[in-house]
LOVOVO-385374 format. One record per residue (C-alpha): residue number from 1; residue in three letters; x, y, z. Coordinates in Angstrom, 3 decimals, always signed. Layout:
N
R  NUM  ala  X  Y  Z
...
% end
This chain:
87
R  1  met  +75.096  +89.950  +99.574
R  2  ala  +74.173  +91.153  +102.789
R  3  asp  +77.077  +92.425  +105.254
R  4  glu  +76.970  +89.808  +108.337
R  5  cys  +76.574  +92.341  +111.025
R  6  phe  +73.631  +93.668  +109.619
R  7  gly  +71.862  +90.436  +109.008
R  8  his  +72.206  +89.060  +112.352
R  9  pro  +69.038  +89.475  +113.688
R  10  arg  +70.422  +90.741  +117.349
R  11  leu  +72.715  +93.248  +115.826
R  12  ala  +70.064  +94.479  +113.657
R  13  ala  +67.905  +94.987  +116.654
R  14  ile  +70.264  +97.406  +118.214
R  15  tyr  +71.676  +98.934  +115.008
R  16  asp  +69.568  +102.637  +115.469
R  17  pro  +69.751  +102.626  +119.147
R  18  leu  +73.587  +102.695  +118.738
R  19  asp  +73.204  +105.261  +115.974
R  20  pro  +70.369  +107.943  +117.170
R  21  asp  +71.514  +111.207  +115.214
R  22  arg  +71.379  +110.470  +111.714
R  23  ser  +71.620  +114.460  +110.797
R  24  asp  +74.074  +112.813  +108.600
R  25  leu  +70.805  +112.303  +106.414
R  26  asn  +69.919  +115.809  +106.122
R  27  ala  +71.508  +116.721  +103.185
R  28  tyr  +69.860  +113.557  +101.045
R  29  leu  +66.684  +114.953  +102.342
R  30  arg  +67.700  +118.123  +100.955
R  31  met  +68.247  +116.709  +97.673
R  32  ala  +65.128  +115.245  +97.152
R  33  glu  +63.043  +118.018  +97.957
R  34  gly  +65.412  +119.637  +95.639
R  35  phe  +64.756  +117.323  +92.688
R  36  gly  +60.744  +117.559  +93.845
R  37  ala  +60.325  +113.381  +94.643
R  38  his  +57.560  +112.067  +94.409
R  39  gln  +58.893  +108.512  +94.839
R  40  val  +61.757  +106.910  +95.622
R  41  leu  +63.300  +103.437  +95.867
R  42  asp  +65.674  +103.443  +98.969
R  43  ile  +68.453  +100.290  +97.914
R  44  gly  +69.658  +99.170  +100.842
R  45  cys  +67.233  +101.071  +103.432
R  46  gly  +68.714  +99.276  +106.171
R  47  thr  +66.359  +99.351  +109.217
R  48  gly  +64.127  +101.869  +107.349
R  49  val  +65.467  +105.605  +108.850
R  50  phe  +66.123  +107.160  +105.831
R  51  ala  +63.073  +105.639  +103.918
R  52  leu  +60.915  +106.506  +106.938
R  53  leu  +62.115  +110.049  +107.033
R  54  leu  +61.418  +110.399  +103.482
R  55  ala  +57.671  +108.862  +104.071
R  56  asp  +56.941  +111.401  +106.541
R  57  arg  +57.513  +114.236  +104.014
R  58  gly  +54.950  +112.769  +101.598
R  59  ile  +57.002  +111.194  +99.609
R  60  glu  +56.140  +107.329  +98.513
R  61  val  +58.947  +105.120  +99.352
R  62  val  +60.083  +101.491  +98.500
R  63  gly  +62.829  +100.536  +100.799
R  64  ile  +64.678  +97.289  +99.723
R  65  asp  +67.727  +95.783  +101.570
R  66  pro  +69.434  +92.129  +101.319
R  67  ala  +69.507  +91.665  +105.137
R  68  ala  +66.607  +90.165  +106.169
R  69  ala  +67.012  +91.251  +109.619
R  70  ser  +67.057  +94.980  +109.077
R  71  ile  +64.196  +94.774  +106.509
R  72  asp  +62.654  +92.887  +109.838
R  73  val  +63.454  +96.062  +112.125
R  74  ala  +62.313  +98.082  +109.325
R  75  arg  +58.706  +96.180  +109.160
R  76  ala  +58.102  +97.039  +112.488
R  77  lys  +58.398  +100.319  +112.606
R  78  pro  +54.883  +102.435  +112.211
R  79  gly  +54.518  +103.197  +108.507
R  80  ser  +56.590  +100.861  +106.930
R  81  glu  +54.451  +98.792  +104.569
R  82  his  +56.901  +99.233  +101.855
R  83  phe  +60.117  +97.127  +102.795
R  84  gln  +60.954  +94.593  +101.125
R  85  arg  +63.901  +91.976  +100.763
R  86  gly  +66.211  +91.786  +98.075
R  87  his  +69.275  +89.886  +96.348
% end
């Protein structure tokens, strides 16, 4: 079940602009690279920020999130063909 705030379309649309500095994800990027990951399943991908960072590095990513509004935001981004809504 999605947290209510992430499932609301108006809130999902402003989530990324309100948190533009995602340097917190650098450690996870290094971890994926350190493991030599070629494929990643991003469970709880939200608006797709981390999944798209991985994809930019040539990693095949599928992003899944229970919040339809967050998935809609993720799908609107370039390179976002592998986002799915999941429960």
